[in-house]
MARSETI-84027 format. One line per field, with one value per residue (C-alpha): residue number from 1; x, y negated, z negated; residue in one letter. Coordinates in steps of 0.02 Angstrom, whole numbers. Layout:
<nodes>
resi: c(NUM, ...)
c1: c(X, ...)
c2: c(Y, ...)
c3: c(Z, ...)
resn: c(a, ...)
</nodes>
This chain:
<nodes>
resi: c(1, 2, 3, 4, 5, 6, 7, 8, 9, 10, 11, 12, 13, 14, 15, 16, 17, 18, 19, 20, 21, 22, 23, 24, 25, 26, 27, 28, 29, 30, 31, 32, 33, 34, 35, 36, 37, 38, 39, 40, 41, 42, 43, 44, 45, 46, 47, 48, 49, 50, 51, 52, 53, 54, 55, 56, 57, 58, 59, 60, 61, 62, 63, 64, 65, 66, 67, 68, 69, 70, 71, 72, 73, 74, 75, 76, 77, 78, 79, 80, 81, 82, 83, 84, 85, 86, 87, 88, 89, 90, 91, 92, 93, 94, 95, 96, 97, 98, 99, 100, 101, 102, 103, 104, 105, 106, 107, 108, 109, 110, 111, 112, 113, 114, 115, 116, 117, 118, 119, 120, 121, 122, 123, 124, 125, 126, 127, 128, 129, 130, 131, 132, 133, 134)
c1: c(13484, 13476, 13492, 13358, 13407, 13388, 13518, 13377, 13374, 13256, 13197, 13243, 13064, 13066, 12988, 12856, 12798, 12784, 12649, 12538, 12541, 12496, 12376, 12303, 12273, 12202, 12081, 12042, 12031, 11940, 11798, 11782, 11765, 11627, 11539, 11553, 11485, 11356, 11294, 11328, 11186, 11071, 11079, 11049, 10915, 10832, 10855, 10751, 10612, 10611, 10609, 10466, 10360, 10386, 10327, 10177, 10154, 10152, 10026, 9902, 9913, 9912, 9761, 9661, 9699, 9632, 9476, 9433, 9464, 9347, 9213, 9218, 9218, 9054, 8969, 9022, 8941, 8795, 8747, 8760, 8644, 8519, 8536, 8510, 8356, 8272, 8301, 8222, 8076, 8037, 8038, 7927, 7787, 7823, 7859, 7696, 7604, 7673, 7633, 7463, 7450, 7537, 7416, 7281, 7329, 7356, 7176, 7107, 7198, 7135, 6959, 6953, 7036, 6918, 6759, 6828, 6852, 6718, 6581, 6712, 6728, 6546, 6502, 6655, 6624, 6426, 6482, 6579, 6475, 6310, 6412, 6414, 6534, 6517)
c2: c(-309, -445, -630, -741, -911, -995, -883, -788, -595, -526, -349, -345, -400, -505, -673, -650, -498, -553, -713, -607, -476, -616, -672, -531, -500, -682, -643, -490, -564, -718, -585, -514, -691, -726, -544, -590, -758, -664, -550, -662, -783, -639, -565, -738, -749, -589, -669, -830, -706, -608, -777, -841, -697, -684, -844, -834, -676, -782, -908, -782, -704, -876, -934, -753, -814, -977, -915, -794, -906, -1036, -910, -856, -1048, -1065, -914, -974, -1150, -1095, -971, -1129, -1217, -1083, -1080, -1256, -1254, -1105, -1203, -1362, -1278, -1198, -1349, -1453, -1360, -1406, -1591, -1577, -1533, -1667, -1816, -1754, -1758, -1925, -1984, -1930, -2002, -2173, -2173, -2131, -2271, -2404, -2342, -2364, -2550, -2576, -2542, -2649, -2803, -2787, -2878, -3009, -3023, -3027, -3161, -3283, -3251, -3284, -3443, -3509, -3464, -3553, -3704, -3864, -3975, -4147)
c3: c(-3803, -3678, -3712, -3623, -3555, -3722, -3838, -3911, -3920, -3776, -3743, -3588, -3498, -3365, -3439, -3327, -3362, -3534, -3483, -3404, -3535, -3659, -3556, -3547, -3732, -3760, -3615, -3706, -3879, -3788, -3721, -3898, -3977, -3858, -3906, -4085, -4058, -3962, -4099, -4235, -4150, -4128, -4300, -4361, -4229, -4323, -4501, -4446, -4342, -4516, -4626, -4517, -4526, -4712, -4726, -4616, -4713, -4884, -4820, -4751, -4946, -5033, -4910, -4932, -5140, -5131, -5026, -5161, -5311, -5224, -5193, -5372, -5421, -5307, -5381, -5557, -5511, -5434, -5558, -5671, -5579, -5552, -5765, -5769, -5654, -5758, -5912, -5842, -5769, -5931, -6010, -5872, -5938, -6124, -6070, -5959, -6102, -6228, -6101, -6094, -6285, -6294, -6145, -6256, -6381, -6318, -6228, -6379, -6481, -6322, -6341, -6525, -6500, -6373, -6488, -6630, -6533, -6399, -6514, -6538, -6357, -6309, -6436, -6366, -6190, -6219, -6317, -6154, -6027, -6139, -6170, -6061, -6068, -5985)
resn: c(x, x, x, x, x, x, x, x, x, x, x, x, x, x, x, x, x, x, x, x, x, x, x, x, x, x, x, x, x, x, x, x, x, x, x, x, x, x, x, x, x, x, x, x, x, x, x, x, x, x, x, x, x, x, x, x, x, x, x, x, x, x, x, x, x, x, x, x, x, x, x, x, x, x, x, x, x, x, x, x, x, x, x, x, x, x, x, x, x, x, x, x, x, x, x, x, x, x, x, x, x, x, x, x, x, x, x, x, x, x, x, x, x, x, x, x, x, x, x, x, x, x, x, x, x, x, x, x, x, x, x, x, x, x)
</nodes>
């Protein structure tokens, strides 16, 4: 074994050779580190893209489900409206008959009242027309 300048045990290689070999290993390790970082970045990008695509698929599915629910609700409300419309139009015939009956009763009542008071009204009118005031 040889001793180096500072008294440490040395393997007999020149100091310059060790530095060149060590710097070559560091460069190699640096290249490997860069390659690892690039590979990790690509993998991360793939994960992000997959998550983005999954999110878009979920949004599309949610929109389709919402559209389906809206269509079902719209059909339900339309059916209720049509049912109410049919019920009210069926009742309108009964309403018309009821209104005709009420109107006829009111007309008959007015005729009977007018016959009852017509003699008194005629007498009152004649009295005022024929009476002269000074």
